[in-house]
N, C-alpha and C positions, 0 to 999 in steps of 0.2 A: 437557497440550496447551495452549499459550499462545494458540492461535487463539481459544478461547472468550473469554478476557479481552480480546483485541483486538476481537472482534466486539461485546462489551459497550461498549467505548470508542467504537467507531464508532456504535453506537446512541445513546449519549449525545451525541455530536457532532451527529448528525442531528437529534435532538430539540431541542438547543439552537439549531440553525440555523433552525428554523422559527419565524417570529415568533408570539408568543402570541395575537395578534389574528387569525391565519389559522386558519380552521376548515375541516375537510373536505379538507385538503391530503393528497394521496397521493404518497408518494415513489416514483418510477419507477426511477431509476438512481442509484447512488452510485459515483462515479469515484474510484478509489484509485490511488496510486503506491506500490508496495511493492518495495523493493530486495531482491536475492538474499541479502544478508548478514543480513537480519532473521530468516532461518530460518522464515519464514511459508510454510506450504503452502497455496497458493490454494484448492485443492479443499476442504481442511479448514476454512478460513476461511469459505468459502461455505456449507458444511454447518452450521457453528456459527451463522452469521448467519441462515440459514433457520429454525433452531430458536428463536432469541430474537426473531425478528421476527413470529412468529405473533401475531395479534390486535393488531397495531400499525399505525400509518399507513404503515409501510414493509413490510408483509407482501407478499411477492412481488416486492419490489424487486430489481433486478439489480445485483450487485456487478461492476463493470467494473474489472478489475485490470490496470494497466500495470506491467510489470516492466522498469524502465530497465536499460540495459547496465551492467555492472560496469566502472567506469573508475578507473584508478589513475594516480598521478603518481609518477615516480621522482625522488627527491631527489639521486641520484647523476648521472644523465645529463639531468635536466630534461625528460623526455619523458612524454607520456601514452600509456597503453595501455588497450585494451579487452580484457578477458579473460572467459572463459566459466566456468572452473573452476580450482581450485587446481592447481599451486602459485601463490600470489600473489606473483609476481615480475615485474619489468620484462621486457617482451618484447624490448626493445632490448639491455639490458646484463646481464640476469638478476639484477640486484640485488634484495634484499629490503628495501631502505631506501625504502619506498613509503608513500604516503598514499592513502586511498580518496577519490575525488572524487564517486563515486556508488555506490550499492549498499546504503546504509543507510536509505533513505527509507521512511517509513511515514506516508503523508499521505492525508487526504481532500481530493482536488483540487476536486471539485464535486459538487453534489447536484441532480438533475433531478426536478422535482415537476410534478404536474398538479393543477388545482383542479376541483372538481365543476361 
């Protein structure tokens, strides 16, 4: 389950994002953008994050996960397509000569905190 390692990386990003001179900061929400091609299961990621966030400044923080649409570009007909599931082919010409424009994201977009 690679969600645990991703949760650990998110934890590291959050910790590194809080200035060292800030004390008592509580992380309320972590906004993520996770593409469908990353094979991350949002429910599993949230479960893993809840486990590793116990007794930390982000215990109880909400993982807000945005799943951007899967957009591809066809190199044969030069059109963009939004697809939901395989097959990964151009909707216009059915070519498989494509590039993914979105769907591989795995980003911490923002962190919302409160101070005591």
